[in-house]
C-alpha positions as CSV (number, residue, x, y, z in Angstrom):
1,M,68.4,124.5,104.8
2,K,65.8,122.0,103.6
3,L,67.8,121.3,100.5
4,L,70.4,119.6,102.7
5,F,68.0,116.7,103.4
6,I,66.9,115.6,99.9
7,P,67.3,111.8,99.9
8,F,70.0,110.5,97.7
9,V,70.2,106.8,98.6
10,A,68.5,105.8,95.4
11,Y,71.8,106.7,93.6
12,F,73.4,103.7,95.4
13,S,70.7,101.2,94.2
14,A,71.3,97.5,94.0
15,A,71.6,97.8,90.2
16,A,74.5,100.2,90.5
17,L,76.3,97.9,92.9
18,A,75.6,94.7,91.1
19,A,78.4,92.2,90.8
20,P,80.6,92.7,87.7
21,P,80.0,90.6,84.6
22,V,81.6,87.1,84.6
23,P,83.7,86.0,81.6
24,K,81.7,84.9,78.6
25,A,80.2,81.4,78.7
26,A,81.8,80.6,75.4
27,Q,85.2,81.4,76.7
28,K,84.6,79.1,79.7
29,Q,83.4,76.3,77.5
30,D,86.6,76.6,75.3
31,L,88.7,76.5,78.4
32,H,86.9,73.4,79.7
33,Q,87.2,71.6,76.3
34,I,90.9,72.4,76.2
35,Q,91.5,71.1,79.7
36,E,89.7,67.8,78.8
37,E,91.8,67.5,75.7
38,V,94.9,68.1,77.7
39,K,94.0,65.3,80.1
40,R,93.4,62.9,77.3
41,L,96.7,63.7,75.6
42,E,98.6,63.4,78.8
43,G,97.1,60.0,79.4
44,S,98.1,58.8,75.9
45,L,101.7,60.1,76.5
46,R,102.0,58.1,79.7
47,T,100.9,54.8,78.1
48,A,102.6,55.0,74.7
49,K,105.3,52.4,74.0
50,Q,108.8,53.5,73.8
51,T,109.4,52.4,70.2
52,S,110.7,54.3,67.2
53,A,107.3,54.4,65.6
54,S,105.4,55.4,68.7
55,L,108.0,58.1,69.5
56,S,107.3,59.8,66.1
57,S,103.6,59.6,66.9
58,E,104.1,61.0,70.4
59,L,106.1,64.0,69.0
60,G,103.1,64.9,67.0
61,R,100.8,64.7,70.0
62,L,103.3,66.7,72.1
63,E,103.3,69.5,69.6
64,K,99.5,69.6,69.6
65,L,99.4,69.4,73.4
66,M,101.9,72.3,73.7
67,K,99.7,74.4,71.4
68,L,96.6,73.6,73.5
69,Q,98.3,74.3,76.7
70,G,99.6,77.6,75.3
71,L,96.0,78.5,74.5
72,E,94.9,77.4,78.0
73,I,97.5,79.6,79.6
74,K,96.3,82.5,77.5
75,L,92.7,82.0,78.4
76,A,93.5,81.6,82.1
77,S,95.6,84.8,82.0
78,M,92.6,86.6,80.4
79,E,90.3,85.4,83.2
80,T,92.9,86.5,85.8
81,E,93.1,90.0,84.3
82,K,89.3,90.2,84.3
83,L,89.2,89.2,88.0
84,E,91.8,91.9,88.7
85,E,89.6,94.5,87.0
86,N,86.6,93.3,89.0
87,V,88.6,93.6,92.3
88,Q,89.7,97.1,91.4
89,E,86.1,98.1,90.5
90,M,84.7,96.7,93.8
91,T,87.4,98.6,95.7
92,M,86.4,101.9,93.9
93,R,82.8,101.3,94.7
94,K,83.6,100.5,98.3
95,D,85.6,103.8,98.6
96,S,82.7,105.7,97.0
97,L,80.2,104.3,99.5
98,Q,82.4,105.1,102.4
99,Q,82.8,108.7,101.2
100,S,79.1,109.0,100.9
101,I,78.6,107.7,104.5
102,D,81.2,110.2,105.8
103,N,79.6,113.1,103.9
104,R,76.1,112.2,105.3
105,K,77.5,112.0,108.8
106,R,79.3,115.3,108.4
107,R,76.1,117.0,107.2
108,L,74.2,115.6,110.1
109,R,76.7,117.0,112.6
110,Q,76.5,120.4,110.8
111,F,72.7,120.4,111.1
112,L,72.7,119.4,114.7
113,S,75.2,122.2,115.5
114,L,72.8,124.7,113.9
115,L,69.7,123.7,115.9
116,P,70.4,126.1,118.9
117,T,70.9,128.9,116.4
118,L,67.6,128.1,114.6
119,E,65.6,128.2,117.8
120,T,67.0,131.6,118.9
121,R,67.2,133.3,115.5
122,S,64.6,131.9,113.2
123,P,60.9,133.1,112.9
124,I,60.0,129.8,114.7
125,A,61.2,131.3,118.0
126,R,58.6,134.1,117.7
127,L,55.9,131.7,116.7
128,T,56.5,129.4,119.7
129,N,55.9,132.4,122.0
130,D,52.4,132.8,120.5
131,D,51.4,129.2,119.9
132,A,53.1,126.0,121.3
133,V,51.6,124.0,118.4
134,Y,54.2,125.5,116.0
135,L,57.0,124.5,118.3
136,N,55.8,120.9,118.4
137,Q,55.5,120.8,114.6
138,Y,59.0,122.1,114.3
139,R,60.4,119.5,116.6
140,A,58.5,116.7,114.8
141,M,59.9,117.9,111.5
142,V,63.5,117.9,112.9
143,G,63.0,114.4,114.3
144,K,61.7,113.1,111.0
145,L,64.6,114.5,109.1
146,L,67.1,113.0,111.6
147,N,65.4,109.6,111.5
148,N,65.4,109.7,107.7
149,D,69.1,110.4,107.6
150,R,69.8,107.7,110.1
151,R,68.0,105.2,108.0
152,E,69.9,106.2,104.9
153,I,73.2,105.8,106.7
154,L,72.2,102.3,107.9
155,S,71.2,101.4,104.3
156,L,74.5,102.6,103.0
157,H,76.4,100.6,105.6
158,K,74.4,97.5,104.5
159,V,75.3,98.0,100.9
160,L,79.0,98.6,101.9
161,D,79.1,95.3,103.8
162,E,77.7,93.5,100.7
163,V,80.3,95.1,98.5
164,E,83.1,94.2,100.9
165,S,81.9,90.5,100.9
166,L,81.8,90.4,97.1
167,N,85.3,92.0,97.0
168,G,86.6,89.3,99.3
169,K,85.2,86.5,97.1
170,L,86.7,88.1,94.0
171,S,90.1,88.3,95.7
172,E,89.9,84.5,96.6
173,D,89.0,83.7,93.0
174,K,92.0,85.7,91.8
175,E,94.4,83.9,94.1
176,R,93.1,80.5,92.9
177,M,93.6,81.6,89.2
178,L,97.2,82.7,90.0
179,A,97.9,79.4,91.5
180,H,96.4,77.6,88.5
181,N,98.5,79.7,86.2
182,D,101.7,78.6,88.0
183,D,100.7,75.0,87.6
184,L,100.0,75.5,83.9
185,K,103.5,77.0,83.5
186,E,105.0,74.0,85.2
187,K,103.1,71.6,82.9
188,Q,104.4,73.6,79.9
189,A,108.0,73.1,81.1
190,V,107.4,69.4,81.5
191,L,106.1,69.2,77.9
192,E,109.2,71.0,76.6
193,L,111.4,68.6,78.5
194,N,109.3,65.6,77.2
195,Q,109.7,66.8,73.6
196,K,113.4,67.2,74.0
197,M,113.6,63.7,75.5
198,K,111.8,62.1,72.6
199,L,114.0,63.8,70.1
200,E,117.1,62.6,71.9
201,L,115.7,59.0,72.0
202,L,115.1,59.1,68.3
203,G,118.7,60.2,67.8
204,K,119.9,57.3,70.1
205,A,121.0,59.9,72.6
206,K,121.4,59.2,76.3
207,V,118.2,58.6,78.3
208,E,119.1,60.7,81.3
209,Q,116.1,62.9,80.7
210,V,113.9,59.8,81.3
211,D,115.1,59.6,84.9
212,R,114.6,63.4,85.3
213,L,111.1,63.2,84.0
214,R,110.3,60.3,86.3
215,A,111.7,62.2,89.3
216,Y,109.5,65.1,88.5
217,Q,106.5,62.9,88.0
218,A,107.1,61.2,91.3
219,A,107.4,64.6,93.0
220,K,104.2,65.8,91.4
221,A,102.4,62.6,92.4
222,A,103.5,63.1,96.0
223,E,102.3,66.7,95.8
224,G,99.0,65.5,94.3
225,E,98.6,63.0,97.1
226,L,99.2,65.8,99.7
227,E,96.8,68.2,98.1
228,S,94.1,65.5,97.8
229,M,94.6,64.8,101.5
230,L,94.3,68.5,102.4
231,S,91.1,68.7,100.3
232,R,89.6,65.9,102.4
233,F,90.7,67.8,105.6
234,N,89.0,70.9,104.2
235,V,85.7,69.1,103.6
236,A,85.8,67.7,107.2
237,S,86.7,71.1,108.6
238,E,83.9,72.8,106.7
239,L,81.3,70.2,107.9
240,K,82.5,70.7,111.5
241,R,82.3,74.4,111.2
242,Q,78.7,74.2,109.9
243,Q,77.8,71.8,112.7
244,D,79.2,74.2,115.3
245,E,77.3,77.1,113.8
246,T,74.1,75.1,114.0
247,E,74.6,74.2,117.6
248,A,75.6,77.7,118.7
249,K,73.9,80.2,116.4
250,T,74.4,83.1,118.8
251,E,78.2,82.8,118.8
252,V,79.9,85.3,116.6
253,K,83.2,84.0,115.2
254,K,85.4,86.1,112.9
255,A,86.7,84.0,110.1
256,G,90.4,83.4,110.3
257,A,90.7,84.8,113.9
258,G,93.4,83.0,115.8
259,F,95.9,81.7,113.2
260,L,95.3,84.6,110.8
261,A,95.6,87.1,113.6
262,R,99.2,85.9,114.3
263,K,100.4,86.7,110.7
264,G,103.8,88.4,111.1
265,G,104.2,87.0,114.6
266,L,104.8,83.3,114.3
267,G,108.2,81.8,115.2
268,L,110.3,79.5,113.0
269,P,109.5,75.8,113.6
270,T,113.2,75.2,114.3
271,E,116.3,77.3,114.9
272,G,118.4,77.8,111.8
273,K,118.7,79.6,108.5
274,I,116.2,79.6,105.6
275,I,118.3,78.4,102.7
276,T,115.5,77.9,100.1
277,A,112.8,80.5,99.6
278,F,109.2,80.2,98.5
279,G,108.6,80.6,94.8
280,R,109.8,79.7,91.4
281,K,113.3,78.0,91.3
282,Y,115.5,75.8,89.2
283,D,115.6,72.1,90.2
284,A,118.9,70.6,89.3
285,K,117.6,67.0,89.8
286,T,114.9,67.4,87.1
287,S,116.4,70.3,85.1
288,L,113.1,72.1,85.5
289,Y,111.9,75.3,86.8
290,T,109.4,74.4,89.5
291,F,107.4,76.4,92.0
292,H,108.8,75.7,95.5
293,K,105.7,75.8,97.8
294,G,107.5,76.1,101.1
295,I,110.9,76.9,102.6
296,D,113.9,74.8,103.7
297,I,115.5,75.6,107.1
298,Q,119.0,74.4,107.7
299,T,119.4,73.3,111.3
300,S,121.6,71.1,113.4
301,A,121.2,67.3,113.7
302,A,118.3,66.0,115.7
303,A,117.2,69.6,116.5
304,P,113.8,70.1,118.1
305,V,111.0,71.0,115.7
306,K,108.1,73.0,117.3
307,A,104.5,73.7,116.5
308,V,104.2,77.3,115.2
309,F,100.6,77.5,116.5
310,S,98.2,75.4,118.5
311,G,96.2,72.8,116.5
312,K,95.6,69.2,115.9
313,V,97.8,66.6,114.1
314,V,95.8,65.4,111.1
315,F,98.6,63.4,109.4
316,A,101.8,61.8,110.6
317,G,103.6,59.6,108.1
318,K,105.8,59.4,105.0
319,I,104.9,60.9,101.6
320,G,107.3,60.6,98.7
321,G,109.3,63.8,98.2
322,Y,108.3,65.1,101.7
323,G,109.9,62.3,103.7
324,Q,108.6,62.0,107.3
325,L,105.8,64.5,107.4
326,L,103.5,66.1,110.0
327,I,100.4,68.2,109.1
328,L,98.8,70.4,111.7
329,D,95.2,71.8,111.4
330,H,95.1,75.2,113.0
331,G,91.4,75.8,112.3
332,D,89.6,77.9,109.7
333,Q,91.2,75.7,107.0
334,Y,94.8,76.9,107.8
335,Y,97.5,74.2,107.9
336,S,101.2,74.0,108.6
337,L,103.4,71.2,107.2
338,V,106.8,70.1,108.4
339,G,108.7,67.5,106.4
340,Q,112.1,65.8,105.9
341,L,112.0,65.0,109.6
342,G,114.2,62.6,111.4
343,E,111.6,61.6,114.0
344,A,108.0,62.5,114.6
345,L,107.1,62.8,118.3
346,K,103.4,63.3,117.7
347,K,100.8,61.0,116.2
348,E,97.6,61.6,114.2
349,G,94.9,63.0,116.5
350,D,97.2,64.6,119.0
351,E,96.4,68.1,120.2
352,V,99.4,70.5,120.4
353,K,100.0,74.0,121.7
354,E,102.2,76.7,120.2
355,G,105.8,75.9,121.0
356,D,105.3,72.2,121.7
357,V,108.1,70.0,120.4
358,I,106.5,67.8,117.8
359,A,109.5,66.3,116.0
360,R,113.3,66.3,115.6
361,S,115.3,67.0,112.5
362,A,117.2,64.4,110.6
363,A,120.4,63.0,112.1
364,D,122.3,63.9,108.9
365,S,121.2,67.5,109.2
366,T,118.8,67.4,106.2
367,P,117.0,70.8,106.1
368,V,113.6,70.8,107.6
369,Y,110.8,71.6,105.0
370,F,108.0,74.0,106.1
371,E,104.8,75.0,104.4
372,I,101.7,77.0,105.3
373,R,98.5,76.4,103.4
374,Q,95.1,78.1,103.3
375,R,92.7,75.4,102.2
376,H,95.0,73.6,99.7
377,I,96.8,76.7,98.3
378,A,100.4,77.2,99.5
379,V,101.1,80.7,100.8
380,N,104.5,82.3,101.4
381,P,105.4,81.3,105.0
382,V,108.0,84.1,105.4
383,A,105.2,86.7,105.6
384,W,104.0,85.0,108.8
385,F,107.4,85.4,110.6
386,P,108.4,88.6,112.4
387,E,111.3,90.7,111.1
388,E,113.7,89.2,113.6
389,A,113.1,85.7,112.2
390,R,113.5,86.9,108.6
391,K,116.9,88.2,109.4
392,L,118.0,84.7,110.2
393,S,117.7,83.9,106.5
394,S,120.7,83.8,104.1
395,L,118.4,84.7,101.2
396,R,116.7,87.8,99.9
397,L,113.2,86.7,100.9
398,G,111.4,89.8,99.9
399,E,111.6,88.8,96.3
């Protein structure tokens, strides 16, 4: 019976549960150098004169830039794979810890169920009839064993919490790397288009590709402006969150509660059909494959557009490529964006509730654009709608 209570928490030491190794420093340095070189070459491409001599020079730089970006994509993919391995390892460690906790609890229950049997059947029962001291010693021993097991279970729970926290951080890093990889693939497509354009110019071909590239660059500039704005909102939101924690340290607030808790239960911002899905798609205007970071909803003219959740309007205005745009801050660095509007009915600083009419669609029935972002990373908004809303789509949105 005593063998059941040999301590085994040491097996789960901090060393055994240490964070997995990060990618090699040399690899990170190579990636940083490549990114700096990419920026330099991109700058030179933008400023080069459109002459025959400069076009030949630019083609050489393009070829070098494409090789560098190919290597950058390869290194970023390697880092993503490493993060995936680390996430899987943390998941296995978490499962192992939970199993150990369950085993310890089960053994405790078995021991407690045997206590009445021990008092009636063991030699201790005869000793207690002769001398009460032995009974007290027996009870003290049992109490000590139970306290020891309780401490071990609490210790295992603490380590389990640390592993879950680390696993969450690794998952966030993985999502950021996946988003970065998508951006790199877009840049690679732009370089290929640019190279094709230069060759056509050298052969005195039509310059339609110039307009396409400019349209893409304008769209990316608008997207960059939007993401820069969201980054500023994130900084302000984080400062406010820290201030709130300082003023009310006893308040326990689960991160993401509220908006995150409604995932799978939000309504569409306007009645209609989802005609363009989230994800990679071909853009006929630019002849490029781009990553569509939201959805387009076909609705009637001047249809009401509603807030999908309560929040605060942090931007109301026009941004190239998005048209008339409203950005709502829903707390915990979650944002919803509605663009291509006909009329905005709310202004910056307004507080809104779920279901409030905040805008109207365009009079010419231009589809309403909708995004959900966590921090500045776009997430698939379809996953936030219930099954009934998804059925309104004319697309296969599960892909």
